[in-house]
N, C-alpha and C positions, 0 to 999 in steps of 0.2 A: 339491556346493557349488563355487562359483567364487569366487576371491579378487577383492575389489574394488580396482581400481587407484587409485581416488580416496582410499582409506583413509589412506595415508601423509600426503597433503597435508592431510587433515582431522584428523590426530592420532589415528586409530583403529588404527594398526598394520595387521596382516594380517587385517582383518575379512572375514568370508565373506558372500557374497550367496547367499541360498537360490535354488535353481533349482526352478521350478514347471512342472508340466504345464499345458496350457491349462485342463483341468477344475479343477485345484487353484486356479489363478489366478482362474477365474470364481467359485469358491466364496468365496475371500478377498474379491473385489470385492463380491459380494452381501452378505457379512457386514459389510463396512465401510459399504456403502450402507444397510444396515438400522440403522446407528447414527444415521442422519438420520431422525428421526421426523416423520411427517406430522401436523400439528396436527388435521386432521380425524379421524384415528384416535384421538387423545387425547379429543376431544369425544365420540366414540362409546363411550369407556370402555375401549378395548382398544388401547393405543398400538402402532403398527407402523411399521417403517422403509420406505424407498422400495422395496426389492425385494419385501417381503411385500405391500405395497400394490399391486404391479403397475405401478409407475411407472418401472421401468427397461425401456426398449424395446430397447436393444442394448448389448452390450459387445464391442468389437472389439479383438483382441490382435494387435499388430504386433511381430514380433521382428526386430531388426537383425542383420546378419552379425557384429557385434562382441559379440553377446549382450545387447544393450540390449532393454528392453521398453517399448513405448509402448501405452497403453490409450486407446481412444476410447469414451466412454460417453455414451449419450443417455438423458435422463430426461424425464419429463413431469409434469403436474400433474393433479389430479382434476377440475378445472373450468377452462375457458378464462380466467376472471376471477380465478383464484387468485393471491394476492399473494406466495406463497412461492417462486415460480420462482427468483428471484435468490438467495435463501437456500439453496435446494436445490442449485443449481449450485455455489455457493461451498463449502458444506459437503461436497458429494460430492467435489469436486476435492481439498479438504484431506485428507479421510479416505482416499481411494483413493491419493493421492500418498504417504501414509505407509507403504504396503506396501513392505517391504524388497525391493530389487532392481528396483523399478519406476522407470524413468528419466524418463518423461514421461507426463502425463495430460491429456487434453482431455475436457472435459465440456460438453455442449451440450443445449439444450432441444429436445425432439422436439415440434415444433408440430403434427404430424399425429396425435398420440396422442389418441384419444377414449376416455378412461378409463370403464370400467364395473366394477362389483363382480366381474364374471367374471374380471377380470385379477388379482385378489388370489390369493395362494398358498393352497393348500388348508389348510395349517396355520393360517394367519391366519383364514380363513373359519370354521374350527371354533372357534377361540378367541373370535372375535367373536360367534358364535352362542351360546356358553356365557354370555357377558356379557349378551346380550339375553335369554336364557332366565332368567337370574338376576334381571333387572329385572322380568320378568313375574311372578316368584314373590313379589315384595315385596308385603306387605299394603298395601291401599289405605285411607287414612283416609276416614271418612264423616262 
């Protein structure tokens, strides 16, 4: 743990800033991005966040010489005409910025991302398949 020099001025005393490996930080970022749920996944009956949907194209970690952490995140949308891009960018920045010890976050839209279901996480694909199989098992009224 590293002590936060800003803590005194913010009235928090000797607050500690957690230190993360790049792998730990990537997992935290993915977890926060999965809090931003894609409405298309809700419509499919299996809500999923940006990371599980395969909408996170990159997470770049920049560490300053003073211990600062800057994250550069690129996200996409499932369709070029998706109207959720601005919402995704705003929510992603808000949630990733809340990770303790992260000093700066830049989130931008990946315009070149051509989303396909192949980009979804294997865990989400399995969950979605279970939902679809459950729908097929429903009795049909005649």
